[in-house]
BADO-537024 format. One line per field, with one value per residue (C-alpha): residue number from 0; x, y, z. Coordinates in steps of 0.02 Angstrom, whole numbers, padded with zeros to 5 digits. Example, Ala and Ser with C-alpha at 12.3 -4.5 7.8 and 13.67 -1.06 7.14 Angstrom:
! residues 2
i [0,1]
X [00615,00684]
Y [-00225,-00053]
Z [00390,00357]
***
This chain:
! residues 742
i [0,1,2,3,4,5,6,7,8,9,10,11,12,13,14,15,16,17,18,19,20,21,22,23,24,25,26,27,28,29,30,31,32,33,34,35,36,37,38,39,40,41,42,43,44,45,46,47,48,49,50,51,52,53,54,55,56,57,58,59,60,61,62,63,64,65,66,67,68,69,70,71,72,73,74,75,76,77,78,79,80,81,82,83,84,85,86,87,88,89,90,91,92,93,94,95,96,97,98,99,100,101,102,103,104,105,106,107,108,109,110,111,112,113,114,115,116,117,118,119,120,121,122,123,124,125,126,127,128,129,130,131,132,133,134,135,136,137,138,139,140,141,142,143,144,145,146,147,148,149,150,151,152,153,154,155,156,157,158,159,160,161,162,163,164,165,166,167,168,169,170,171,172,173,174,175,176,177,178,179,180,181,182,183,184,185,186,187,188,189,190,191,192,193,194,195,196,197,198,199,200,201,202,203,204,205,206,207,208,209,210,211,212,213,214,215,216,217,218,219,220,221,222,223,224,225,226,227,228,229,230,231,232,233,234,235,236,237,238,239,240,241,242,243,244,245,246,247,248,249,250,251,252,253,254,255,256,257,258,259,260,261,262,263,264,265,266,267,268,269,270,271,272,273,274,275,276,277,278,279,280,281,282,283,284,285,286,287,288,289,290,291,292,293,294,295,296,297,298,299,300,301,302,303,304,305,306,307,308,309,310,311,312,313,314,315,316,317,318,319,320,321,322,323,324,325,326,327,328,329,330,331,332,333,334,335,336,337,338,339,340,341,342,343,344,345,346,347,348,349,350,351,352,353,354,355,356,357,358,359,360,361,362,363,364,365,366,367,368,369,370,371,372,373,374,375,376,377,378,379,380,381,382,383,384,385,386,387,388,389,390,391,392,393,394,395,396,397,398,399,400,401,402,403,404,405,406,407,408,409,410,411,412,413,414,415,416,417,418,419,420,421,422,423,424,425,426,427,428,429,430,431,432,433,434,435,436,437,438,439,440,441,442,443,444,445,446,447,448,449,450,451,452,453,454,455,456,457,458,459,460,461,462,463,464,465,466,467,468,469,470,471,472,473,474,475,476,477,478,479,480,481,482,483,484,485,486,487,488,489,490,491,492,493,494,495,496,497,498,499,500,501,502,503,504,505,506,507,508,509,510,511,512,513,514,515,516,517,518,519,520,521,522,523,524,525,526,527,528,529,530,531,532,533,534,535,536,537,538,539,540,541,542,543,544,545,546,547,548,549,550,551,552,553,554,555,556,557,558,559,560,561,562,563,564,565,566,567,568,569,570,571,572,573,574,575,576,577,578,579,580,581,582,583,584,585,586,587,588,589,590,591,592,593,594,595,596,597,598,599,600,601,602,603,604,605,606,607,608,609,610,611,612,613,614,615,616,617,618,619,620,621,622,623,624,625,626,627,628,629,630,631,632,633,634,635,636,637,638,639,640,641,642,643,644,645,646,647,648,649,650,651,652,653,654,655,656,657,658,659,660,661,662,663,664,665,666,667,668,669,670,671,672,673,674,675,676,677,678,679,680,681,682,683,684,685,686,687,688,689,690,691,692,693,694,695,696,697,698,699,700,701,702,703,704,705,706,707,708,709,710,711,712,713,714,715,716,717,718,719,720,721,722,723,724,725,726,727,728,729,730,731,732,733,734,735,736,737,738,739,740,741]
X [00044,-00008,00082,00241,00232,00207,00353,00467,00421,00450,00622,00666,00612,00711,00863,00853,00839,00987,01107,01243,01253,01340,01259,01357,01252,01280,01222,01268,01271,01307,01410,01327,01423,01386,01461,01303,01287,01125,01071,01069,00916,00920,01109,01190,01296,01406,01505,01659,01721,01550,01477,01317,01227,01095,01006,00990,00817,00739,00851,01011,01028,01086,01124,01217,01244,01433,01455,01607,01746,01823,01847,01744,01758,01599,01574,01439,01391,01258,01241,01322,01424,01596,01611,01666,01749,01782,01858,01781,01759,01616,01463,01505,01342,01394,01478,01468,01503,01504,01487,01526,01429,01519,01546,01684,01779,01916,01984,01844,01661,01616,01506,01396,01254,01092,00960,00806,00678,00702,00610,00660,00734,00706,00523,00392,00272,00314,00380,00434,00553,00573,00733,00792,00882,00718,00632,00761,00730,00594,00533,00438,00368,00253,00201,00072,00214,00328,00252,00280,00409,00292,00157,00097,00033,-00064,-00093,-00227,-00340,-00501,-00588,-00549,-00579,-00495,-00323,-00345,-00244,-00288,-00188,-00242,-00162,-00217,-00342,-00440,-00449,-00318,-00448,-00420,-00232,-00174,-00056,00073,00193,00335,00206,00076,-00091,-00100,-00208,-00375,-00548,-00557,-00367,-00369,-00426,-00270,-00156,-00039,-00003,00048,00201,00347,00451,00613,00560,00564,00704,00608,00435,00389,00243,00177,00038,-00100,-00171,00003,00028,-00108,00001,-00054,-00242,-00380,-00380,-00254,-00361,-00259,-00095,00009,00119,00240,00335,00506,00554,00728,00800,00863,01026,01059,01228,01149,01139,01069,00976,00890,00785,00720,00605,00526,00408,00353,00179,00266,00243,00371,00429,00557,00602,00724,00784,00906,00963,01053,01145,01125,01212,01252,01072,00970,00945,00813,00763,00671,00575,00499,00400,00324,00241,00129,00040,00007,-00063,-00228,-00194,-00327,-00237,-00394,-00489,-00648,-00659,-00601,-00430,-00342,-00267,-00315,-00217,-00140,-00021,00041,00147,00206,00317,00375,00493,00545,00649,00745,00811,00920,00950,01101,01001,00949,00775,00717,00590,00532,00408,00363,00231,00175,00072,00004,-00099,-00163,-00271,-00344,-00446,-00523,-00663,-00691,-00545,-00633,-00659,-00538,-00521,-00657,-00776,-00960,-01041,-01171,-01285,-01155,-00992,-00940,-00794,-00722,-00618,-00543,-00452,-00364,-00277,-00200,-00100,-00022,00077,00149,00248,00341,00428,00531,00603,00719,00685,00851,01027,01011,00839,00759,00622,00549,00392,00339,00201,00142,00022,-00040,-00162,-00227,-00336,-00390,-00513,-00582,-00689,-00742,-00871,-00897,-01014,-01169,-01117,-01027,-00932,-00863,-00782,-00673,-00586,-00512,-00425,-00320,-00225,-00142,-00043,00045,00146,00259,00388,00485,00613,00629,00776,00834,00686,00538,00467,00297,00211,00060,-00030,-00178,-00232,-00371,-00433,-00546,-00623,-00738,-00798,-00901,-00960,-01096,-01136,-01250,-01294,-01440,-01481,-01607,-01784,-01757,-01683,-01559,-01528,-01408,-01357,-01239,-01136,-01020,-01001,-00907,-00823,-00723,-00632,-00522,-00445,-00309,-00192,-00056,00073,00193,00347,00445,00611,00731,00875,00834,00740,00572,00479,00304,00203,00033,-00076,-00252,-00348,-00512,-00584,-00745,-00819,-00956,-01049,-01010,-00985,-00852,-00725,-00612,-00464,-00343,-00191,-00052,00108,00231,00399,00489,00655,00664,00843,00943,00876,00692,00581,00396,00281,00097,-00019,-00201,-00310,-00458,-00473,-00606,-00631,-00771,-00821,-00830,-00964,-00916,-00728,-00695,-00786,-00760,-00772,-00959,-00984,-00910,-01061,-01234,-01318,-01423,-01328,-01413,-01321,-01334,-01426,-01332,-01170,-01096,-00917,-00819,-00761,-00645,-00527,-00367,-00251,-00114,00054,00220,00368,00534,00676,00852,00941,01128,01172,01194,01332,01283,01196,01036,00937,00763,00600,00446,00266,00121,-00066,-00186,-00374,-00487,-00664,-00783,-00913,-00974,-00933,-01002,-01028,-01034,-01150,-01169,-01255,-01416,-01489,-01399,-01471,-01408,-01255,-01304,-01205,-01269,-01215,-01159,-01291,-01200,-01021,-00873,-00697,-00533,-00400,-00227,-00082,00090,00264,00423,00596,00751,00932,01095,01166,01326,01396,01289,01152,00989,00831,00665,00512,00343,00172,00007,-00162,-00322,-00495,-00608,-00796,-00941,-01129,-01223,-01411,-01492,-01331,-01281,-01098,-01003,-00828,-00792,-00796,-00643,-00523,-00376,-00361,-00172,-00017,00162,00317,00494,00627,00806,00944,01126,01255,01433,01577,01556,01377,01435,01294,01133,01009,00833,00696,00526,00392,00217,00077,-00094,-00233,-00417,-00552,-00736,-00831,-01004,-01141,-01186,-01011,-00964,-00846,-00876,-00689,-00560,-00413,-00243,-00117,00070,00163,00347,00461,00645,00771,00957,01054,01228,01315,01442,01526,01376,01255,01142,01067,00927,00812,00672,00504,00339,00208,00329,00206,00083,-00062,-00218,-00391,-00505,-00657,-00627,-00776,-00946,-01067,-00933,-01035,-01178,-01104,-01271,-01358,-01368,-01256,-01109,-00987,-00800,-00774,-00758,-00569,-00468,-00314,-00197,-00268,-00107,-00002,00186,00280,00465,00555,00722,00787,00935,00973,01105,01174,01296,01372,01450]
Y [00982,00800,00751,00834,00739,00574,00614,00654,00492,00392,00470,00428,00248,00229,00311,00192,00044,00085,00127,-00004,-00008,-00132,-00166,-00216,-00316,-00384,-00396,-00301,-00401,-00359,-00458,-00442,-00425,-00608,-00664,-00702,-00630,-00570,-00459,-00271,-00181,00002,00021,00153,00092,00210,00193,00296,00340,00373,00461,00359,00299,00167,00087,-00097,-00175,-00272,-00421,-00318,-00326,-00183,-00147,00000,00041,00055,00077,00166,00082,-00091,-00092,-00001,00041,00006,00076,00015,00109,00111,00228,00150,00024,00016,00047,-00084,-00047,-00172,-00155,-00270,-00286,-00182,-00292,-00415,-00491,-00574,-00438,-00473,-00335,-00359,-00216,-00231,-00162,-00029,-00146,-00229,-00066,-00046,00128,00250,00262,00305,00462,00494,00615,00527,00605,00656,00629,00546,00451,00269,00232,00045,00024,00004,00105,00287,00279,00428,00379,00480,00421,00431,00591,00661,00618,00725,00880,00936,00884,00733,00691,00563,00502,00641,00768,00675,00733,00922,00910,00812,00883,00705,00685,00822,00810,00907,00898,00799,00915,01056,00953,00783,00822,00678,00697,00632,00621,00649,00559,00592,00718,00591,00552,00437,00301,00260,00241,00071,00093,-00044,-00083,-00175,-00243,-00288,-00195,-00065,00080,00003,00024,00086,00106,00225,00396,00423,00295,00426,00489,00315,00297,00401,00473,00424,00241,00239,00199,00256,00287,00230,00320,00227,00308,00207,00035,-00045,-00232,-00362,-00455,-00352,-00354,-00253,-00091,00013,00132,00292,00212,00125,00200,00073,00106,00029,00028,00024,-00149,-00275,-00285,-00096,-00047,00061,-00020,00143,00290,00424,00570,00707,00846,01000,01122,01298,01230,01119,00966,00844,00686,00549,00407,00266,00128,-00013,-00138,-00286,-00426,-00565,-00699,-00734,-00794,-00689,-00500,-00384,-00202,-00120,00041,00152,00314,00438,00603,00727,00890,00951,01123,01169,01313,01426,01537,01592,01632,01537,01454,01282,01199,01207,01035,00909,00882,00712,00578,00430,00276,00163,00009,-00109,-00258,-00339,-00498,-00578,-00756,-00809,-00996,-01076,-01118,-00936,-00954,-00801,-00782,-00609,-00578,-00442,-00349,-00171,-00098,00079,00186,00359,00477,00639,00773,00905,01032,01193,01271,01244,01058,00942,00754,00670,00818,00794,00867,01002,01102,01242,01140,01041,00920,00763,00618,00488,00335,00221,00058,-00063,-00222,-00292,-00450,-00520,-00666,-00672,-00830,-00842,-01008,-01023,-01174,-01171,-01106,-00937,-00902,-00883,-00996,-00966,-00977,-00847,-00829,-00668,-00671,-00518,-00487,-00321,-00281,-00101,-00019,00158,00229,00407,00541,00707,00814,00704,00591,00427,00303,00141,00013,-00143,-00209,-00382,-00405,-00547,-00556,-00708,-00711,-00864,-00837,-00936,-00842,-00913,-00814,-00915,-00812,-00632,-00583,-00678,-00694,-00738,-00743,-00851,-00832,-00856,-00726,-00692,-00546,-00559,-00407,-00403,-00228,-00212,-00030,00064,00246,00352,00517,00616,00489,00520,00478,00509,00654,00539,00357,00211,00104,-00042,-00003,-00153,-00300,-00463,-00469,-00610,-00608,-00741,-00748,-00800,-00694,-00706,-00578,-00590,-00479,-00459,-00365,-00326,-00240,-00059,-00049,-00127,-00182,-00251,-00307,-00385,-00451,-00515,-00552,-00642,-00631,-00694,-00577,-00639,-00472,-00408,-00569,-00597,-00457,-00457,-00339,-00335,-00220,-00175,-00073,-00034,00052,00089,00180,00267,00314,00317,00493,00471,00350,00319,00233,00188,00098,00052,-00059,-00086,-00073,-00106,-00057,-00081,00086,00114,00246,00316,00282,00344,00505,00523,00712,00708,00667,00840,00926,00968,00890,00734,00592,00494,00330,00222,00061,-00045,00041,-00028,-00084,00060,00012,00118,00113,00215,00240,00360,00391,00473,00541,00568,00662,00654,00814,00833,00960,00971,00911,00726,00716,00656,00810,00759,00834,00726,00745,00633,00620,00505,00483,00389,00340,00270,00141,00141,00259,00310,00499,00614,00759,00911,01021,00924,00982,01103,01015,00843,00749,00623,00467,00379,00274,00363,00381,00455,00499,00526,00556,00643,00705,00744,00827,00844,00906,00872,00948,00901,00955,00978,01133,01125,01008,00987,01107,01024,01097,01005,01088,01006,01066,00970,01019,00924,00920,00815,00801,00694,00685,00745,00736,00901,00972,00855,00836,00970,01001,00899,01017,01057,00984,01097,01131,01143,01134,01188,01145,01213,01132,01196,01111,01156,01057,01105,00983,00822,00879,00979,01103,01070,01206,01162,01276,01228,01342,01286,01371,01294,01326,01362,01237,01244,01285,01212,01333,01374,01446,01621,01655,01514,01473,01464,01584,01538,01530,01497,01390,01404,01283,01294,01192,01204,01050,01044,00876,00821,00652,00551,00691,00799,00957,01042,01191,01237,01316,01268,01383,01528,01643,01611,01580,01500,01462,01593,01529,01342,01297,01357,01396,01381,01493,01364,01187,01097,01179,01114,01260,01186,01107,01073,00973,01114,01121,01184,01263,01250,01260,01300,01456,01477,01342,01329,01177,01104,00928,00809,00644,00538,00381,00250,00153,-00019]
Z [-02201,-02176,-02336,-02272,-02108,-02199,-02314,-02167,-02078,-02238,-02261,-02081,-02104,-02265,-02185,-02039,-02157,-02266,-02125,-02119,-01930,-01819,-01652,-01497,-01374,-01201,-01022,-00864,-00703,-00522,-00398,-00228,-00066,-00030,-00196,-00294,-00470,-00549,-00696,-00660,-00729,-00785,-00777,-00886,-01034,-01134,-01295,-01255,-01429,-01505,-01353,-01366,-01210,-01176,-01030,-00985,-00985,-00840,-00883,-00882,-01072,-01184,-01365,-01441,-01624,-01644,-01831,-01902,-01801,-01779,-01591,-01460,-01275,-01176,-01001,-00881,-00723,-00589,-00441,-00287,-00389,-00466,-00653,-00779,-00946,-01085,-01259,-01390,-01576,-01644,-01671,-01531,-01469,-01305,-01202,-01015,-00889,-00701,-00577,-00393,-00248,-00149,-00003,-00107,-00134,-00006,-00038,-00073,-00110,-00290,-00298,-00449,-00474,-00513,-00624,-00525,-00664,-00832,-00969,-00981,-01153,-01147,-01100,-01240,-01130,-01099,-00920,-00816,-00676,-00516,-00434,-00254,-00304,-00372,-00209,-00118,-00225,-00106,00065,-00005,00165,00083,-00088,-00107,-00105,-00226,-00392,-00384,-00526,-00638,-00753,-00788,-00611,-00523,-00336,-00241,-00091,-00110,00015,00137,00295,00300,00227,00103,-00057,-00228,-00388,-00567,-00714,-00893,-00823,-00719,-00535,-00459,-00433,-00618,-00594,-00533,-00385,-00365,-00223,-00312,-00436,-00304,-00308,-00168,-00104,-00151,-00077,00103,00106,-00044,00023,00130,00045,-00030,00147,00206,00094,00162,00021,00107,00107,-00083,-00204,-00358,-00432,-00609,-00692,-00845,-00946,-01024,-00986,-00971,-00936,-00906,-00781,-00631,-00661,-00743,-00645,-00745,-00847,-00857,-00804,-00672,-00536,-00465,-00303,-00274,-00090,-00016,-00040,00089,-00010,-00005,00068,00203,00374,00443,00365,00470,00407,00523,00466,00545,00459,00502,00542,00672,00562,00630,00545,00574,00455,00483,00367,00400,00267,00343,00255,00384,00280,00097,00077,00197,00201,00273,00277,00422,00387,00520,00512,00635,00592,00678,00640,00818,00778,00700,00581,00508,00383,00291,00453,00407,00578,00514,00525,00356,00389,00523,00682,00653,00714,00611,00650,00509,00517,00380,00375,00210,00187,00043,00032,-00116,-00137,-00218,-00374,-00397,-00324,-00227,-00088,-00038,00102,00224,00321,00356,00498,00514,00630,00584,00689,00619,00704,00591,00586,00679,00773,00941,00909,01002,01005,01107,01109,01075,00922,00952,00837,00835,00843,00688,00702,00625,00688,00570,00633,00507,00551,00428,00408,00249,00217,00056,-00014,-00181,-00242,-00402,-00460,-00612,-00721,-00812,-00783,-00868,-00791,-00963,-00899,-00727,-00625,-00498,-00369,-00287,-00139,-00045,00098,00164,00314,00336,00457,00455,00594,00559,00583,00494,00598,00616,00471,00508,00402,00476,00363,00369,00214,00190,00022,-00048,-00213,-00293,-00455,-00528,-00685,-00801,-00907,-01052,-01150,-01309,-01373,-01371,-01481,-01410,-01234,-01166,-00997,-00952,-00788,-00673,-00547,-00425,-00319,-00167,-00082,00068,00112,00270,00259,00352,00313,00421,00338,00264,00131,-00006,00048,00232,00330,00416,00373,00387,00240,00215,00060,00076,-00041,-00064,-00234,-00311,-00478,-00557,-00729,-00848,-00952,-01081,-01136,-01281,-01302,-01463,-01454,-01594,-01505,-01475,-01641,-01602,-01446,-01451,-01300,-01333,-01193,-01159,-00998,-00969,-00794,-00715,-00584,-00467,-00481,-00656,-00755,-00888,-00917,-01071,-01081,-01229,-01222,-01344,-01324,-01465,-01468,-01633,-01651,-01819,-01771,-01610,-01584,-01632,-01538,-01566,-01440,-01454,-01334,-01315,-01209,-01096,-00908,-00776,-00594,-00469,-00392,-00204,-00185,-00015,00003,-00175,-00131,00056,00048,00013,00197,00236,00161,00225,00074,00058,-00028,-00167,-00195,-00351,-00309,-00436,-00486,-00647,-00656,-00734,-00909,-01017,-01166,-01161,-01309,-01358,-01439,-01399,-01497,-01406,-01493,-01420,-01470,-01508,-01375,-01187,-01074,-01065,-01236,-01150,-01200,-01257,-01318,-01298,-01358,-01314,-01332,-01238,-01243,-01123,-01175,-01044,-01089,-00908,-00765,-00597,-00596,-00444,-00482,-00369,-00499,-00531,-00364,-00248,-00095,-00143,-00204,-00338,-00383,-00539,-00687,-00844,-00980,-01128,-01170,-01054,-01120,-01083,-01204,-01136,-01229,-01151,-01199,-01099,-01120,-01021,-01042,-00949,-01038,-00938,-00807,-00651,-00707,-00763,-00836,-00843,-00920,-00948,-01003,-01003,-01076,-01031,-01110,-00997,-01026,-00964,-00988,-00833,-00814,-00858,-00932,-01071,-01121,-01022,-00958,-00803,-00652,-00545,-00674,-00716,-00902,-00902,-00796,-00830,-00728,-00736,-00627,-00614,-00518,-00496,-00398,-00356,-00376,-00277,-00243,-00093,-00124,-00220,-00266,-00326,-00389,-00458,-00532,-00580,-00675,-00644,-00767,-00735,-00692,-00729,-00570,-00534,-00584,-00403,-00373,-00426,-00570,-00694,-00698,-00561,-00581,-00652,-00510,-00488,-00360,-00314,-00221,-00175,-00078,-00036,00020,00097,00089,00217,00222,00283,00320,00212,00286,00189,00204,00087,00057,-00022,-00100,-00084,-00170,-00027,-00146,-00068,-00132,-00055,00041,00009,00121,00064,00205,00339,00453,00457,00441,00469,00322,00142,00090,00188,00064,00081,-00080,-00207,-00209,-00357,-00273,-00124,00052,00145,00120,00125,00221,00260,00326,00374,00390,00392,00307,00393,00312,00374,00230,00235]
***
């Protein structure tokens, strides 16, 4: 069998080498409303006669094999822009295409249907993109609810009390995934437990999910991958966007966005959010609220300045306030805790400011220097019964980089970066060695380093990105992280990707595992937690198949493995009266296998099916190498969407199958059951108004008895962290999206 596979690959390579193909190359640019012209990344490019499509890279460049004809017609398009069509000789290498923003169109607005989820063809790293259209497929109230169509990312509750959500990528907790806000590190430390809830889905333009260690440019913390969030831009042609939402649980939400072009050089976007869950629901009748009563305010303002020489300055701020009240149904805000009344209050406040400066060093911007600075202040004041956790985080990030594109094949980036974190944390809980104790778990951590990254590109055939980082950490010493990403196209229809590299992250014992405070157990903290150190590597094959309406049908297979050299483990099985946190002594690894299939069998009907299998194991004291608890073995997703002409009506349906998880030995059953989840939404589009209704968890499946010992919350048997399924039953909702266009 192996010989056959090798023979097939060899034949494909030879076939690719002997094909006498001509390649047409060029760049797609956009003329802004103010007259400035800049490259347009991720635009669609289409060879009309050959029915072959491509996508521009981050510099707006494209290449299409156009063999078999002397002249070709090339079409470039991007949602919200006019199309451009040129006719050139096949093999031309300097095609320039310029799209216009809709503000320049006088007669009518161009309407195109954007794909909700797709795999980027250009990136050397396997990257799944969730577009603005994908974020509208379901309610997507916040980032935590934006991954229901993805098997790559699994989202669940971290406990049954706080309402905190956590993601899993490559079978591991989201703390090993680097979260980026337009390529700035985000959701770190004290800000992490509820960070997914602080990004409204309607603020976003797209989400890029990259598996594996990815680029060295943004730091060391990408172990299982990077998730980058692109917000609505100051240059968007939407001076007003309003989203209103109401759910059957009386969850109420309002989002507003306003992009304003103040002058040819200055533009800004203002983003506002309000949400509240005013009712405490107890669908499983265990005496505890299924989700906390909450109220959140969130405000962001982002600016862009474009100078005459092409230099850009981006800066902005964000402020948030979030109040949560959880616990027993009788507990209300401001009430005192008693020996029979268990309640929790969590108050989060945060401020973030950033500055990004890009300066071209020559006319075509092939040489440039950029600086990124970011500052975050976050405060959490909380109690969970008699346990308290109060923390203040001050974090600063600075990145200075120089980029030089030598020619169309070779580019390199050199940079210096630094991260400063000051965590002032005090936890008061039943700590090991005393029935009730107070401990300062904070630290001051500084890390500075240098990096280099080289990119080789040979059209669409080969892409190679090799990077190294060397950082000095004041606590953990020198940290060396090499990373490599390769993309090779055997043919236009068969693409191979491989990646590997090393990542590090400093653990935060309490904020990474906030749910352990919602137990009655003693907490045993590690005195000297190691920095977590892991290698991740994997490969992907993507086959583009010759059927479907738009000929973008693909079948993708990938495999990734993460091996930990050092890791902080949370162990609830060593002693049923305690939660132990300790450094790994032995092996810890995760294998993940995934298949994706996407097609549009006929116009305006899309099918997306994905399946992921995970084998995750770690060495726990007294058990040896065992399956990691509460980690789902597999997940399958099927998403169907149909839209009528002009997108007047859009129908979305998503079905999930969630595999079993190993339960800790003190729980009954051994394995959690397999369970389904169903989602549906119908959207009616008017001229500037979308009206939608939908439902989540339509099968009304809920984890039974998610809180152990709920009848006695001050005993060691009380535990709300053993979550493997949904906590809330069936929910229906309705909402509107109103847009004023320029």
